[in-house]
Structures are given as C-alpha cells and as structure tokens.
MIVEXNU-264358 format. One record per atom (N, C-alpha, C): residue number from 1; chain; atom name; x, y, z. Coordinates in steps of 0.02 Angstrom, whole numbers, plus 50000, padded with zeros to 5 digits. Layout:
<recs>
<pos NUM	unit A	site CA	x X	y Y	z Z> $
...
</recs>
This chain:
<recs>
<pos 1	unit A	site N	x 59094	y 48809	z 49311> $
<pos 1	unit A	site CA	x 59035	y 48789	z 49369> $
<pos 1	unit A	site C	x 59066	y 48746	z 49447> $
<pos 2	unit A	site N	x 59043	y 48754	z 49512> $
<pos 2	unit A	site CA	x 59057	y 48744	z 49537> $
<pos 2	unit A	site C	x 59034	y 48657	z 49538> $
<pos 3	unit A	site N	x 59111	y 48642	z 49615> $
<pos 3	unit A	site CA	x 59110	y 48595	z 49642> $
<pos 3	unit A	site C	x 59068	y 48590	z 49693> $
<pos 4	unit A	site N	x 59057	y 48496	z 49704> $
<pos 4	unit A	site CA	x 59030	y 48453	z 49733> $
<pos 4	unit A	site C	x 59053	y 48451	z 49810> $
<pos 5	unit A	site N	x 59050	y 48502	z 49858> $
<pos 5	unit A	site CA	x 59069	y 48480	z 49910> $
<pos 5	unit A	site C	x 59031	y 48422	z 49970> $
<pos 6	unit A	site N	x 59094	y 48372	z 49955> $
<pos 6	unit A	site CA	x 59069	y 48284	z 49983> $
<pos 6	unit A	site C	x 59133	y 48308	z 50063> $
<pos 7	unit A	site N	x 59164	y 48356	z 50103> $
<pos 7	unit A	site CA	x 59168	y 48341	z 50126> $
<pos 7	unit A	site C	x 59146	y 48320	z 50207> $
<pos 8	unit A	site N	x 59096	y 48311	z 50206> $
<pos 8	unit A	site CA	x 59040	y 48308	z 50264> $
<pos 8	unit A	site C	x 58993	y 48252	z 50241> $
<pos 9	unit A	site N	x 58988	y 48204	z 50185> $
<pos 9	unit A	site CA	x 58981	y 48125	z 50173> $
<pos 9	unit A	site C	x 58977	y 48115	z 50262> $
<pos 10	unit A	site N	x 59026	y 48098	z 50250> $
<pos 10	unit A	site CA	x 59025	y 48029	z 50280> $
<pos 10	unit A	site C	x 59021	y 48036	z 50372> $
<pos 11	unit A	site N	x 59041	y 48102	z 50374> $
<pos 11	unit A	site CA	x 59002	y 48127	z 50459> $
<pos 11	unit A	site C	x 58906	y 48109	z 50440> $
<pos 12	unit A	site N	x 58871	y 48136	z 50388> $
<pos 12	unit A	site CA	x 58802	y 48130	z 50412> $
<pos 12	unit A	site C	x 58786	y 48055	z 50357> $
<pos 13	unit A	site N	x 58832	y 47966	z 50316> $
<pos 13	unit A	site CA	x 58805	y 47927	z 50337> $
<pos 13	unit A	site C	x 58824	y 47891	z 50364> $
<pos 14	unit A	site N	x 58875	y 47919	z 50426> $
<pos 14	unit A	site CA	x 58879	y 47895	z 50471> $
<pos 14	unit A	site C	x 58840	y 47890	z 50548> $
<pos 15	unit A	site N	x 58810	y 47960	z 50548> $
<pos 15	unit A	site CA	x 58788	y 47985	z 50594> $
<pos 15	unit A	site C	x 58706	y 47956	z 50570> $
<pos 16	unit A	site N	x 58691	y 47941	z 50493> $
<pos 16	unit A	site CA	x 58641	y 47893	z 50500> $
<pos 16	unit A	site C	x 58626	y 47811	z 50474> $
<pos 17	unit A	site N	x 58697	y 47825	z 50513> $
<pos 17	unit A	site CA	x 58721	y 47732	z 50511> $
<pos 17	unit A	site C	x 58711	y 47719	z 50614> $
<pos 18	unit A	site N	x 58707	y 47743	z 50644> $
<pos 18	unit A	site CA	x 58716	y 47758	z 50702> $
<pos 18	unit A	site C	x 58623	y 47781	z 50719> $
<pos 19	unit A	site N	x 58575	y 47792	z 50686> $
<pos 19	unit A	site CA	x 58537	y 47825	z 50726> $
<pos 19	unit A	site C	x 58524	y 47757	z 50692> $
<pos 20	unit A	site N	x 58503	y 47754	z 50652> $
<pos 20	unit A	site CA	x 58466	y 47691	z 50623> $
<pos 20	unit A	site C	x 58470	y 47637	z 50689> $
<pos 21	unit A	site N	x 58526	y 47614	z 50672> $
<pos 21	unit A	site CA	x 58525	y 47571	z 50727> $
<pos 21	unit A	site C	x 58512	y 47566	z 50797> $
<pos 22	unit A	site N	x 58526	y 47633	z 50849> $
<pos 22	unit A	site CA	x 58475	y 47639	z 50905> $
<pos 22	unit A	site C	x 58404	y 47609	z 50889> $
<pos 23	unit A	site N	x 58362	y 47659	z 50834> $
<pos 23	unit A	site CA	x 58307	y 47652	z 50818> $
<pos 23	unit A	site C	x 58286	y 47605	z 50828> $
<pos 24	unit A	site N	x 58305	y 47552	z 50789> $
<pos 24	unit A	site CA	x 58300	y 47468	z 50781> $
<pos 24	unit A	site C	x 58323	y 47464	z 50858> $
<pos 25	unit A	site N	x 58366	y 47485	z 50906> $
<pos 25	unit A	site CA	x 58393	y 47450	z 50966> $
<pos 25	unit A	site C	x 58310	y 47445	z 51007> $
<pos 26	unit A	site N	x 58295	y 47485	z 50998> $
<pos 26	unit A	site CA	x 58265	y 47544	z 51034> $
<pos 26	unit A	site C	x 58191	y 47497	z 51039> $
<pos 27	unit A	site N	x 58173	y 47507	z 50965> $
<pos 27	unit A	site CA	x 58090	y 47430	z 50935> $
<pos 27	unit A	site C	x 58105	y 47363	z 50956> $
<pos 28	unit A	site N	x 58136	y 47325	z 50955> $
<pos 28	unit A	site CA	x 58165	y 47293	z 50969> $
<pos 28	unit A	site C	x 58145	y 47246	z 51063> $
<pos 29	unit A	site N	x 58189	y 47323	z 51079> $
<pos 29	unit A	site CA	x 58192	y 47313	z 51161> $
<pos 29	unit A	site C	x 58100	y 47320	z 51211> $
<pos 30	unit A	site N	x 58058	y 47380	z 51142> $
<pos 30	unit A	site CA	x 57985	y 47342	z 51179> $
<pos 30	unit A	site C	x 57975	y 47309	z 51151> $
<pos 31	unit A	site N	x 57999	y 47240	z 51142> $
<pos 31	unit A	site CA	x 57972	y 47189	z 51116> $
<pos 31	unit A	site C	x 57966	y 47133	z 51209> $
<pos 32	unit A	site N	x 57905	y 47099	z 51208> $
<pos 32	unit A	site CA	x 57905	y 47045	z 51238> $
<pos 32	unit A	site C	x 57941	y 46988	z 51257> $
<pos 33	unit A	site N	x 57988	y 46949	z 51253> $
<pos 33	unit A	site CA	x 57987	y 46886	z 51226> $
<pos 33	unit A	site C	x 57988	y 46841	z 51280> $
<pos 34	unit A	site N	x 57972	y 46764	z 51254> $
<pos 34	unit A	site CA	x 57979	y 46732	z 51350> $
<pos 34	unit A	site C	x 58071	y 46699	z 51338> $
<pos 35	unit A	site N	x 58053	y 46695	z 51419> $
<pos 35	unit A	site CA	x 58116	y 46652	z 51405> $
<pos 35	unit A	site C	x 58109	y 46600	z 51391> $
<pos 36	unit A	site N	x 58091	y 46550	z 51408> $
<pos 36	unit A	site CA	x 58076	y 46473	z 51391> $
<pos 36	unit A	site C	x 58009	y 46484	z 51338> $
<pos 37	unit A	site N	x 58039	y 46468	z 51303> $
<pos 37	unit A	site CA	x 57988	y 46449	z 51256> $
<pos 37	unit A	site C	x 57959	y 46356	z 51231> $
<pos 38	unit A	site N	x 57903	y 46340	z 51252> $
<pos 38	unit A	site CA	x 57884	y 46279	z 51253> $
<pos 38	unit A	site C	x 57866	y 46264	z 51175> $
<pos 39	unit A	site N	x 57880	y 46231	z 51150> $
<pos 39	unit A	site CA	x 57838	y 46207	z 51095> $
<pos 39	unit A	site C	x 57767	y 46182	z 51102> $
<pos 40	unit A	site N	x 57710	y 46187	z 51080> $
<pos 40	unit A	site CA	x 57648	y 46174	z 51063> $
<pos 40	unit A	site C	x 57624	y 46129	z 51012> $
<pos 41	unit A	site N	x 57601	y 46076	z 51037> $
<pos 41	unit A	site CA	x 57568	y 46034	z 50986> $
<pos 41	unit A	site C	x 57502	y 46028	z 50970> $
<pos 42	unit A	site N	x 57479	y 46042	z 50893> $
<pos 42	unit A	site CA	x 57400	y 46055	z 50883> $
<pos 42	unit A	site C	x 57382	y 45984	z 50857> $
<pos 43	unit A	site N	x 57313	y 45972	z 50883> $
<pos 43	unit A	site CA	x 57308	y 45890	z 50865> $
<pos 43	unit A	site C	x 57276	y 45894	z 50788> $
<pos 44	unit A	site N	x 57311	y 45857	z 50721> $
<pos 44	unit A	site CA	x 57281	y 45868	z 50665> $
<pos 44	unit A	site C	x 57258	y 45813	z 50652> $
<pos 45	unit A	site N	x 57187	y 45844	z 50644> $
<pos 45	unit A	site CA	x 57139	y 45782	z 50598> $
<pos 45	unit A	site C	x 57143	y 45793	z 50538> $
<pos 46	unit A	site N	x 57164	y 45707	z 50524> $
<pos 46	unit A	site CA	x 57163	y 45672	z 50448> $
<pos 46	unit A	site C	x 57099	y 45717	z 50398> $
<pos 47	unit A	site N	x 57114	y 45741	z 50349> $
<pos 47	unit A	site CA	x 57039	y 45747	z 50300> $
<pos 47	unit A	site C	x 57046	y 45711	z 50240> $
<pos 48	unit A	site N	x 57038	y 45647	z 50185> $
<pos 48	unit A	site CA	x 56998	y 45623	z 50147> $
<pos 48	unit A	site C	x 57002	y 45669	z 50097> $
<pos 49	unit A	site N	x 57030	y 45684	z 50028> $
<pos 49	unit A	site CA	x 57026	y 45684	z 49972> $
<pos 49	unit A	site C	x 56984	y 45651	z 49965> $
<pos 50	unit A	site N	x 56942	y 45680	z 49915> $
<pos 50	unit A	site CA	x 56874	y 45662	z 49879> $
<pos 50	unit A	site C	x 56931	y 45586	z 49815> $
<pos 51	unit A	site N	x 56973	y 45591	z 49797> $
<pos 51	unit A	site CA	x 57005	y 45522	z 49758> $
<pos 51	unit A	site C	x 57015	y 45462	z 49822> $
<pos 52	unit A	site N	x 57028	y 45483	z 49886> $
<pos 52	unit A	site CA	x 57073	y 45435	z 49914> $
<pos 52	unit A	site C	x 56986	y 45395	z 49955> $
<pos 53	unit A	site N	x 56925	y 45416	z 49943> $
<pos 53	unit A	site CA	x 56874	y 45369	z 49965> $
<pos 53	unit A	site C	x 56878	y 45315	z 49905> $
<pos 54	unit A	site N	x 56892	y 45324	z 49826> $
<pos 54	unit A	site CA	x 56841	y 45283	z 49766> $
<pos 54	unit A	site C	x 56929	y 45256	z 49753> $
<pos 55	unit A	site N	x 56922	y 45174	z 49729> $
<pos 55	unit A	site CA	x 56960	y 45150	z 49685> $
<pos 55	unit A	site C	x 56965	y 45180	z 49646> $
<pos 56	unit A	site N	x 57047	y 45181	z 49623> $
<pos 56	unit A	site CA	x 57050	y 45207	z 49557> $
<pos 56	unit A	site C	x 57109	y 45148	z 49526> $
<pos 57	unit A	site N	x 57086	y 45131	z 49458> $
<pos 57	unit A	site CA	x 57145	y 45070	z 49427> $
<pos 57	unit A	site C	x 57180	y 45113	z 49367> $
<pos 58	unit A	site N	x 57247	y 45079	z 49399> $
<pos 58	unit A	site CA	x 57318	y 45123	z 49369> $
<pos 58	unit A	site C	x 57300	y 45064	z 49287> $
<pos 59	unit A	site N	x 57332	y 45118	z 49259> $
<pos 59	unit A	site CA	x 57325	y 45074	z 49170> $
<pos 59	unit A	site C	x 57406	y 45075	z 49178> $
<pos 60	unit A	site N	x 57467	y 45028	z 49139> $
<pos 60	unit A	site CA	x 57542	y 45030	z 49121> $
<pos 60	unit A	site C	x 57518	y 45053	z 49050> $
<pos 61	unit A	site N	x 57581	y 45075	z 49056> $
<pos 61	unit A	site CA	x 57615	y 45097	z 48975> $
<pos 61	unit A	site C	x 57598	y 45068	z 48920> $
<pos 62	unit A	site N	x 57551	y 45071	z 48856> $
<pos 62	unit A	site CA	x 57602	y 45013	z 48813> $
<pos 62	unit A	site C	x 57628	y 44982	z 48797> $
<pos 63	unit A	site N	x 57670	y 45038	z 48789> $
<pos 63	unit A	site CA	x 57770	y 45019	z 48807> $
<pos 63	unit A	site C	x 57790	y 44928	z 48837> $
<pos 64	unit A	site N	x 57756	y 44940	z 48915> $
<pos 64	unit A	site CA	x 57770	y 44876	z 48936> $
<pos 64	unit A	site C	x 57704	y 44837	z 48936> $
<pos 65	unit A	site N	x 57714	y 44807	z 48910> $
<pos 65	unit A	site CA	x 57663	y 44709	z 48928> $
<pos 65	unit A	site C	x 57678	y 44679	z 48950> $
<pos 66	unit A	site N	x 57625	y 44647	z 49006> $
<pos 66	unit A	site CA	x 57646	y 44585	z 49067> $
<pos 66	unit A	site C	x 57596	y 44525	z 49032> $
<pos 67	unit A	site N	x 57708	y 44473	z 49034> $
<pos 67	unit A	site CA	x 57719	y 44415	z 49017> $
<pos 67	unit A	site C	x 57656	y 44348	z 49018> $
</recs>
C-alpha cells in the first residue's frame, strides 16, 4: 500500500490561511465606520404592567406570625 505524501501539506495550509486573512481584510476595508461615534439616547416610555395598577395583598408564611 503506498504511503500518503504529506510534504506539500504545510504550504497548502499556510497559503490557505494567508488567503483567508487577505479576504477578511478586504471585506472589512469595504465597510465605512464613523470616525467619532456619538451615543444616541432614545426616549424610553414607561409601560405599566397590569399588576402595577392593582393593589395586591402580601401574605406572610404560616410559620411567621405577627405578635
């Protein structure tokens, strides 16, 4: 059975990584990023949940009795 020739694997894998690096660099260069980004504050309105409008009674556990 012939043995697998692995002498070219290093150059193939190295060239693949270099190619992927170049492709990702070109992809990120295509995007326009703002030079000085400003924070944008959006006005948040408070929405009341149904249980906030009603009064609910809180019960103590049976093991804690008030004196």
